[in-house]
MIVO-510058 format. One record per residue: residue in three letters; x, y, z of N, C-alpha, C, O in turn. Coordinates in Angstrom, 1 decimal. Example, Ala and Ser with C-alpha at 12.3 -4.5 7.8 and 13.67 -1.06 7.14 Angstrom:
REM residues 2
REC rest   n_c1   n_c2   n_c3  ca_c1  ca_c2  ca_c3   c_c1   c_c2   c_c3   o_c1   o_c2   o_c3
REC  ALA   13.2   -5.7    7.8   12.3   -4.5    7.8   13.2   -3.3    7.8   14.2   -3.3    8.5
REC  SER   12.8   -2.2    7.1   13.7   -1.1    7.1   12.9    0.0    7.9   13.4    1.1    8.0
This chain:
REM residues 172
REC rest   n_c1   n_c2   n_c3  ca_c1  ca_c2  ca_c3   c_c1   c_c2   c_c3   o_c1   o_c2   o_c3
REC  MET   51.3   62.6  145.5   52.2   63.5  144.7   52.1   63.1  143.2   52.1   61.9  142.9
REC  SER   52.0   64.1  142.4   51.8   63.9  141.0   53.1   63.5  140.3   54.2   63.9  140.7
REC  SER   53.0   62.6  139.4   54.2   62.2  138.6   54.5   63.1  137.4   55.4   63.0  136.7
REC  GLU   53.5   64.0  137.3   53.7   65.0  136.2   54.9   66.0  136.5   55.2   66.2  137.7
REC  PRO   55.5   66.5  135.5   56.6   67.4  135.7   56.1   68.7  136.4   55.0   69.1  136.2
REC  THR   57.1   69.4  137.0   56.8   70.7  137.6   56.7   71.7  136.4   57.6   71.7  135.6
REC  ARG   55.7   72.5  136.4   55.5   73.4  135.3   55.5   74.8  136.0   55.2   75.0  137.1
REC  ARG   55.8   75.8  135.1   55.9   77.2  135.6   55.0   78.1  134.8   55.1   78.0  133.5
REC  ILE   54.3   79.0  135.4   53.6   80.0  134.8   54.2   81.4  135.2   54.2   81.7  136.3
REC  VAL   54.8   82.1  134.2   55.4   83.4  134.4   54.4   84.4  134.0   53.9   84.4  132.8
REC  ILE   54.0   85.3  134.9   53.0   86.3  134.7   53.6   87.6  134.6   54.2   88.1  135.6
REC  LEU   53.6   88.2  133.4   54.3   89.5  133.2   53.3   90.6  132.8   52.6   90.4  131.8
REC  ARG   53.2   91.6  133.6   52.3   92.7  133.3   53.1   93.6  132.3   54.3   93.9  132.5
REC  HIS   52.4   94.2  131.3   53.1   95.0  130.4   53.7   96.2  131.1   53.4   96.6  132.2
REC  ALA   54.7   96.8  130.4   55.5   97.9  131.0   54.6   99.2  130.9   53.5   99.2  130.3
REC  LYS   55.1  100.2  131.6   54.3  101.5  131.7   54.0  102.1  130.3   54.9  102.2  129.4
REC  ALA   52.7  102.3  130.1   52.2  102.9  128.8   51.9  104.3  128.9   51.7  104.9  130.0
REC  GLU   51.9  105.0  127.7   51.5  106.4  127.6   50.0  106.5  127.7   49.3  105.6  127.3
REC  TRP   49.6  107.6  128.3   48.2  107.9  128.2   48.0  108.9  127.1   48.5  110.0  127.2
REC  SER   47.4  108.5  126.0   47.3  109.4  124.9   45.9  109.3  124.3   45.0  108.6  124.8
REC  ASP   45.7  110.0  123.2   44.3  110.1  122.6   44.1  108.9  121.7   43.0  108.8  121.1
REC  VAL   45.0  108.0  121.5   44.8  106.8  120.7   43.9  105.8  121.4   43.7  105.9  122.6
REC  ASP   43.3  104.9  120.6   42.5  103.9  121.1   43.3  103.1  122.2   44.5  102.9  122.0
REC  ASP   42.7  102.6  123.3   43.4  101.9  124.3   44.2  100.8  123.8   45.4  100.6  124.3
REC  HIS   43.7  100.0  122.9   44.4   98.9  122.3   45.8   99.3  121.7   46.7   98.5  121.6
REC  GLU   45.8  100.5  121.2   47.0  101.0  120.4   48.0  101.8  121.2   48.9  102.4  120.7
REC  ARG   47.7  102.0  122.6   48.6  102.8  123.4   50.0  102.3  123.4   50.2  101.1  123.7
REC  PRO   51.0  103.1  123.1   52.4  102.6  123.1   53.0  102.7  124.5   52.4  103.3  125.4
REC  LEU   54.2  102.2  124.7   54.9  102.3  125.9   55.4  103.7  126.1   55.7  104.4  125.2
REC  ALA   55.4  104.1  127.4   56.0  105.4  127.8   57.5  105.2  127.8   58.0  104.1  127.8
REC  GLU   58.3  106.3  128.0   59.7  106.2  128.1   60.2  105.2  129.2   61.0  104.4  129.0
REC  ARG   59.5  105.4  130.4   59.8  104.5  131.5   59.6  103.0  131.2   60.3  102.2  131.6
REC  GLY   58.5  102.8  130.4   58.2  101.4  130.0   59.2  100.9  129.1   59.6   99.7  129.2
REC  ARG   59.8  101.7  128.2   60.8  101.2  127.3   62.1  100.9  128.0   62.9  100.2  127.5
REC  LYS   62.3  101.5  129.2   63.5  101.3  130.0   63.2  100.0  130.9   64.1   99.2  131.1
REC  ASP   62.0   99.9  131.4   61.7   98.8  132.4   61.6   97.4  131.7   61.9   96.4  132.3
REC  ALA   61.0   97.4  130.5   60.8   96.1  129.8   62.1   95.3  129.6   62.0   94.1  129.9
REC  PRO   63.2   95.8  129.2   64.4   95.0  129.1   64.9   94.6  130.4   65.5   93.5  130.6
REC  VAL   64.7   95.4  131.5   65.1   95.0  132.8   64.3   93.8  133.3   64.9   92.9  133.9
REC  ALA   63.0   93.8  132.9   62.2   92.6  133.3   62.7   91.4  132.5   62.8   90.3  133.1
REC  GLY   63.1   91.6  131.3   63.7   90.5  130.5   65.0   90.0  131.1   65.2   88.7  131.1
REC  ARG   65.8   90.9  131.6   67.0   90.4  132.2   66.8   89.7  133.5   67.4   88.7  133.8
REC  TRP   65.8   90.1  134.3   65.4   89.4  135.5   65.0   88.0  135.1   65.4   87.0  135.8
REC  LEU   64.1   87.9  134.1   63.6   86.6  133.7   64.8   85.7  133.2   64.9   84.5  133.6
REC  ALA   65.7   86.3  132.4   66.9   85.5  132.0   67.7   85.0  133.2   68.2   83.9  133.2
REC  GLY   67.9   85.9  134.2   68.7   85.5  135.4   68.0   84.5  136.3   68.6   83.9  137.1
REC  SER   66.7   84.4  136.1   65.9   83.4  136.9   66.2   82.0  136.5   65.9   81.0  137.3
REC  GLY   66.7   81.8  135.4   66.9   80.4  134.9   65.7   79.8  134.2   65.8   78.6  133.8
REC  ILE   64.6   80.5  134.2   63.4   80.0  133.5   63.5   80.2  132.0   63.8   81.3  131.6
REC  THR   63.3   79.2  131.2   63.3   79.3  129.8   62.0   78.9  129.2   61.8   77.7  129.0
REC  PRO   61.1   79.9  129.1   59.7   79.5  128.7   59.7   78.8  127.3   60.5   79.2  126.4
REC  ASP   58.8   77.8  127.2   58.6   77.2  125.9   57.6   77.9  125.0   57.7   77.8  123.8
REC  LEU   56.8   78.7  125.7   55.7   79.3  125.0   55.4   80.7  125.6   55.5   80.8  126.9
REC  ALA   55.2   81.7  124.8   54.7   83.0  125.3   53.3   83.3  124.7   53.1   83.2  123.5
REC  LEU   52.4   83.6  125.6   51.1   84.1  125.2   51.0   85.6  125.5   51.0   86.0  126.6
REC  CYS   50.9   86.3  124.4   51.0   87.8  124.5   49.7   88.4  124.0   49.2   88.1  123.0
REC  SER   49.1   89.4  124.8   48.0   90.1  124.3   48.4   90.8  123.0   49.5   91.1  122.8
REC  THR   47.4   91.2  122.2   47.6   91.8  121.0   47.8   93.3  121.1   48.0   94.0  120.1
REC  SER   47.6   93.9  122.2   47.7   95.4  122.4   49.1   95.8  122.1   50.1   95.1  122.2
REC  ALA   49.3   97.1  121.6   50.6   97.6  121.3   51.5   97.6  122.4   52.7   97.3  122.3
REC  ARG   51.0   97.9  123.6   51.9   98.0  124.8   52.4   96.6  125.2   53.6   96.5  125.7
REC  THR   51.6   95.6  125.1   52.1   94.2  125.5   53.1   93.7  124.4   54.1   93.1  124.8
REC  ARG   52.8   93.9  123.2   53.7   93.5  122.1   55.0   94.2  122.2   56.1   93.5  122.0
REC  GLU   55.0   95.5  122.5   56.3   96.2  122.7   57.0   95.8  123.9   58.3   95.6  123.9
REC  THR   56.3   95.5  125.0   56.9   95.0  126.2   57.6   93.7  125.9   58.8   93.5  126.3
REC  TRP   56.9   92.8  125.3   57.5   91.5  125.0   58.7   91.6  124.0   59.7   90.9  124.2
REC  LYS   58.6   92.4  123.0   59.7   92.6  122.1   61.0   93.0  122.8   62.1   92.5  122.5
REC  LEU   60.8   93.9  123.8   62.0   94.4  124.5   62.5   93.4  125.6   63.7   93.3  125.8
REC  ALA   61.6   92.7  126.2   61.9   91.7  127.2   62.6   90.5  126.6   63.6   90.0  127.1
REC  VAL   62.0   90.0  125.6   62.4   88.7  125.0   63.8   88.9  124.4   64.6   87.9  124.3
REC  SER   64.2   90.1  124.0   65.5   90.3  123.4   66.6   90.0  124.4   67.8   89.9  124.1
REC  GLU   66.3   90.0  125.7   67.2   89.7  126.8   67.4   88.3  127.2   68.2   87.9  127.9
REC  LEU   66.5   87.4  126.6   66.5   86.0  126.9   67.5   85.3  126.1   67.7   85.6  124.9
REC  PRO   68.1   84.2  126.6   69.0   83.4  125.8   68.4   82.7  124.6   69.0   82.5  123.6
REC  GLU   67.1   82.3  124.7   66.4   81.7  123.7   65.0   82.3  123.6   64.3   82.6  124.6
REC  ARG   64.5   82.6  122.4   63.2   83.1  122.2   62.2   82.0  122.1   62.3   81.1  121.3
REC  PRO   61.2   82.0  123.0   60.2   81.0  123.0   59.2   81.2  121.8   59.1   82.3  121.2
REC  ARG   58.5   80.2  121.4   57.4   80.3  120.4   56.4   81.3  121.0   56.0   81.2  122.2
REC  THR   56.0   82.3  120.2   55.2   83.4  120.7   53.8   83.4  120.0   53.8   83.4  118.7
REC  VAL   52.8   83.4  120.7   51.4   83.5  120.2   50.8   84.8  120.6   50.7   85.0  121.8
REC  TYR   50.4   85.6  119.7   49.7   86.9  120.0   48.2   86.5  120.1   47.6   86.2  119.0
REC  GLU   47.7   86.6  121.3   46.4   86.0  121.6   45.4   87.2  121.9   45.5   87.9  122.9
REC  GLU   44.4   87.4  121.0   43.4   88.4  121.1   42.6   88.3  122.4   42.3   89.3  123.0
REC  ARG   42.4   87.0  122.9   41.6   86.8  124.1   42.3   87.3  125.3   41.6   87.4  126.4
REC  MET   43.6   87.6  125.3   44.3   88.1  126.5   44.0   89.6  126.7   44.2   90.1  127.9
REC  TYR   43.6   90.3  125.7   43.3   91.7  125.9   42.0   91.9  126.7   41.0   91.4  126.3
REC  GLU   42.1   92.5  127.9   41.0   92.7  128.8   40.4   91.4  129.3   39.2   91.3  129.6
REC  ALA   41.3   90.3  129.3   40.8   89.0  129.8   40.5   89.0  131.3   41.2   89.6  132.1
REC  SER   39.4   88.3  131.6   39.1   88.1  133.0   39.9   86.9  133.5   40.6   86.2  132.8
REC  LEU   39.8   86.7  134.8   40.6   85.6  135.5   40.1   84.3  134.9   41.0   83.5  134.5
REC  GLY   38.8   84.1  134.7   38.3   82.8  134.1   38.9   82.6  132.7   39.2   81.5  132.3
REC  GLU   38.9   83.7  131.9   39.4   83.6  130.5   40.9   83.2  130.5   41.4   82.5  129.6
REC  LEU   41.7   83.8  131.4   43.1   83.5  131.5   43.3   82.0  131.9   44.2   81.4  131.3
REC  ILE   42.6   81.5  132.9   42.7   80.1  133.3   42.3   79.2  132.1   42.9   78.2  131.9
REC  ALA   41.2   79.6  131.4   40.8   78.8  130.2   41.9   78.7  129.1   42.2   77.7  128.6
REC  LEU   42.7   79.8  128.9   43.8   79.8  128.0   44.9   78.9  128.5   45.4   78.1  127.7
REC  LEU   45.2   78.9  129.8   46.2   78.0  130.3   45.7   76.5  130.2   46.5   75.7  129.9
REC  ASN   44.4   76.3  130.4   43.9   74.9  130.2   44.0   74.4  128.8   44.0   73.2  128.6
REC  GLU   44.1   75.3  127.8   44.3   74.9  126.4   45.7   74.6  126.0   46.0   74.1  124.9
REC  THR   46.6   74.9  126.9   48.1   74.7  126.6   48.4   73.2  126.5   48.0   72.4  127.2
REC  SER   49.2   72.9  125.5   49.7   71.6  125.2   50.6   71.1  126.4   51.4   71.9  126.9
REC  ASP   50.4   69.8  126.8   51.2   69.3  127.9   52.7   69.1  127.4   53.5   68.8  128.3
REC  GLU   53.0   69.3  126.2   54.4   69.3  125.7   55.1   70.6  126.3   56.4   70.6  126.3
REC  VAL   54.4   71.6  126.6   54.9   72.9  127.1   55.2   72.7  128.6   54.3   72.3  129.4
REC  ARG   56.4   73.0  129.0   56.7   73.0  130.5   56.5   74.3  131.1   55.9   74.4  132.2
REC  ASP   57.0   75.4  130.5   57.0   76.7  131.1   56.3   77.7  130.1   56.7   77.7  129.0
REC  VAL   55.4   78.5  130.6   54.7   79.5  129.8   54.8   80.8  130.4   54.8   81.0  131.6
REC  VAL   55.0   81.9  129.5   54.9   83.2  130.0   53.7   83.9  129.4   53.5   83.8  128.2
REC  LEU   53.0   84.6  130.2   51.8   85.4  129.8   52.1   86.8  129.9   52.6   87.3  131.0
REC  ILE   51.9   87.6  128.8   52.2   89.0  128.8   50.9   89.7  128.7   50.3   89.7  127.6
REC  GLY   50.4   90.4  129.7   49.0   90.9  129.6   48.8   92.1  130.5   49.8   92.9  130.8
REC  HIS   47.6   92.3  131.0   47.1   93.5  131.6   46.5   93.3  133.0   46.1   92.2  133.3
REC  ASN   46.6   94.3  133.8   45.8   94.3  135.0   44.4   94.7  134.7   44.2   95.4  133.8
REC  PRO   43.4   94.2  135.5   43.5   93.5  136.7   43.8   92.0  136.5   44.0   91.3  137.5
REC  GLY   43.7   91.5  135.3   43.8   90.1  135.1   45.1   89.4  135.5   45.1   88.3  136.1
REC  MET   46.3   90.1  135.2   47.5   89.5  135.6   47.7   89.3  137.1   48.1   88.2  137.6
REC  HIS   47.3   90.3  137.9   47.4   90.2  139.3   46.4   89.2  139.8   46.7   88.4  140.7
REC  ALA   45.2   89.2  139.3   44.2   88.3  139.7   44.6   86.8  139.5   44.4   85.9  140.3
REC  LEU   45.2   86.6  138.3   45.7   85.2  138.0   46.8   84.8  139.0   46.7   83.7  139.5
REC  ALA   47.8   85.6  139.2   48.9   85.3  140.1   48.3   85.0  141.5   48.7   84.0  142.2
REC  ASP   47.4   85.8  142.0   46.8   85.7  143.3   46.0   84.4  143.4   46.0   83.7  144.4
REC  ALA   45.2   84.2  142.4   44.2   83.0  142.4   45.0   81.7  142.3   44.6   80.7  143.0
REC  LEU   46.0   81.6  141.5   46.7   80.3  141.4   47.6   80.0  142.5   47.9   78.8  142.8
REC  ALA   48.0   81.0  143.3   49.0   80.8  144.4   48.3   80.3  145.6   47.8   81.0  146.5
REC  GLY   48.1   79.0  145.7   47.5   78.3  146.9   48.5   78.5  148.1   48.0   78.4  149.3
REC  GLU   49.8   78.6  147.8   50.8   78.8  148.8   51.9   79.7  148.2   51.9   79.9  147.0
REC  ALA   52.8   80.1  149.1   53.9   81.0  148.6   55.1   80.8  149.4   55.0   80.5  150.6
REC  ASP   56.2   81.0  148.8   57.5   81.1  149.5   57.5   82.4  150.4   57.3   83.4  149.8
REC  GLY   57.9   82.2  151.6   58.1   83.4  152.5   56.9   84.4  152.5   55.7   84.0  152.6
REC  ASP   57.2   85.7  152.3   56.2   86.7  152.3   55.9   87.2  150.9   55.4   88.3  150.7
REC  LEU   56.2   86.3  149.8   56.0   86.8  148.5   54.5   87.2  148.2   54.3   88.2  147.5
REC  LEU   53.6   86.4  148.6   52.2   86.7  148.3   51.8   88.1  149.0   51.1   88.9  148.3
REC  ALA   52.2   88.3  150.2   51.9   89.6  150.8   52.6   90.7  150.1   52.0   91.8  149.9
REC  ARG   53.8   90.5  149.7   54.5   91.6  149.0   53.9   91.9  147.6   53.7   93.0  147.2
REC  MET   53.5   90.8  146.9   52.8   91.0  145.6   51.5   91.7  145.8   51.2   92.7  145.1
REC  ASN   50.7   91.4  146.8   49.4   92.0  147.0   49.5   93.4  147.5   48.7   94.3  147.2
REC  ARG   50.6   93.7  148.3   50.8   95.0  148.8   51.2   96.0  147.6   50.8   97.1  147.6
REC  SER   51.9   95.4  146.7   52.4   96.3  145.6   51.3   96.6  144.5   51.4   97.6  143.8
REC  GLY   50.3   95.8  144.5   49.2   95.9  143.5   49.6   95.5  142.1   48.9   95.7  141.2
REC  PHE   50.7   94.8  142.0   51.2   94.2  140.7   51.4   95.4  139.7   50.7   95.5  138.7
REC  PRO   52.4   96.2  139.9   52.7   97.4  139.0   53.1   96.9  137.6   53.4   95.8  137.4
REC  THR   53.2   97.9  136.7   53.7   97.6  135.4   55.1   97.0  135.5   55.9   97.3  136.3
REC  SER   55.3   96.1  134.5   56.6   95.3  134.4   56.8   94.3  135.5   57.8   93.6  135.6
REC  ALA   55.8   94.1  136.4   55.9   93.1  137.5   55.9   91.7  136.9   55.2   91.5  135.9
REC  ILE   56.6   90.8  137.6   56.6   89.4  137.2   56.3   88.5  138.4   56.9   88.7  139.5
REC  ALA   55.4   87.6  138.2   55.1   86.6  139.3   55.4   85.2  138.6   55.1   85.0  137.4
REC  VAL   56.0   84.3  139.4   56.2   82.9  138.9   55.5   81.9  139.8   55.7   81.9  141.0
REC  VAL   54.6   81.2  139.2   53.8   80.2  139.9   54.2   78.8  139.4   54.2   78.6  138.2
REC  GLU   54.5   77.9  140.3   54.9   76.5  139.9   53.7   75.6  140.3   53.0   75.8  141.3
REC  PHE   53.5   74.6  139.5   52.5   73.5  139.9   52.9   72.2  139.2   53.7   72.2  138.3
REC  GLY   52.3   71.2  139.7   52.6   69.8  139.1   51.3   69.4  138.5   50.2   69.5  139.1
REC  GLY   51.3   68.8  137.3   50.1   68.3  136.7   50.0   68.8  135.3   50.9   69.5  134.7
REC  SER   48.9   68.5  134.7   48.6   68.8  133.3   48.1   70.3  133.3   47.6   70.8  134.3
REC  TRP   48.2   70.9  132.2   47.7   72.3  132.0   46.2   72.3  132.2   45.6   73.3  132.6
REC  LYS   45.5   71.2  131.9   44.1   71.1  132.1   43.7   71.1  133.6   42.5   71.4  133.9
REC  SER   44.7   70.9  134.5   44.4   70.9  135.9   44.6   72.3  136.5   44.4   72.5  137.7
REC  VAL   45.0   73.3  135.7   45.2   74.7  136.3   43.8   75.2  136.8   42.9   75.3  136.0
REC  GLU   43.8   75.6  138.1   42.6   76.1  138.7   43.0   76.9  139.9   44.2   76.9  140.3
REC  HIS   42.1   77.5  140.6   42.4   78.3  141.8   43.2   77.5  142.8   42.8   76.3  143.0
REC  GLY   44.2   78.1  143.3   45.0   77.4  144.4   45.9   76.3  144.0   46.4   75.6  144.9
REC  VAL   46.0   76.0  142.7   46.8   74.9  142.2   48.3   75.0  142.4   49.0   73.9  142.5
REC  GLY   48.8   76.2  142.6   50.3   76.3  142.6   50.9   77.0  143.8   50.2   77.3  144.8
REC  LYS   52.2   77.3  143.6   52.9   77.9  144.7   53.6   79.1  144.0   54.3   79.0  143.0
REC  LEU   53.5   80.3  144.6   54.2   81.5  144.2   55.6   81.3  144.6   55.9   81.4  145.8
REC  VAL   56.5   81.2  143.7   57.9   81.0  144.0   58.8   82.2  143.7   60.0   82.3  144.2
REC  ALA   58.3   83.2  143.0   59.1   84.4  142.8   58.1   85.6  142.5   57.1   85.4  141.8
REC  TYR   58.5   86.7  142.9   57.8   88.0  142.6   58.8   89.1  142.4   59.7   89.2  143.3
REC  TRP   58.7   89.8  141.4   59.7   90.9  141.1   58.9   92.1  140.5   58.1   91.9  139.6
REC  ALA   59.3   93.3  140.8   58.9   94.5  140.2   60.0   95.5  140.1   60.8   95.5  141.0
REC  PRO   60.1   96.2  139.0   61.3   97.1  138.8   61.5   98.2  139.8   62.6   98.6  140.1
REC  HIS   60.4   98.7  140.4   60.5   99.9  141.3   60.0   99.5  142.7   59.7  100.4  143.4
REC  ALA   59.9   98.2  143.0   59.4   97.8  144.3   60.6   97.6  145.3   60.3   97.3  146.5
């Protein structure tokens, strides 16, 4: 058993975005997304998790999702807008987590599918109850949140390292 503290990775998919003629990176949230993002923030606030760090994709829809969600939290974590999170692969997301300082206990990632779903699925070596099945059945819709706990250093984050302890989606 590791003497390292239990750490949490909160994986938040951006809220529902508009399909428009603008460049994909600049797509804004749709009306439903602007309603769902604060609800996701309230769920996170009610979970008792207080992230030390937020890593947010630089896309308009992820920045807007985070702005609406974080306003519901009791404390705003340090936020880094990370270009590498836009269209990030599973390997790139794990590499970002591996770069996290061990002073950080809980991190929230605000990003895109398929990466967010792939990350939650890959890190969850086990899960409470039927959470993994529920998450995979849902396909990780917009505004969905998965929480994975693990013990150890951020450098030890890899496939199967954690336990899926919570999964929530606004319309599931």
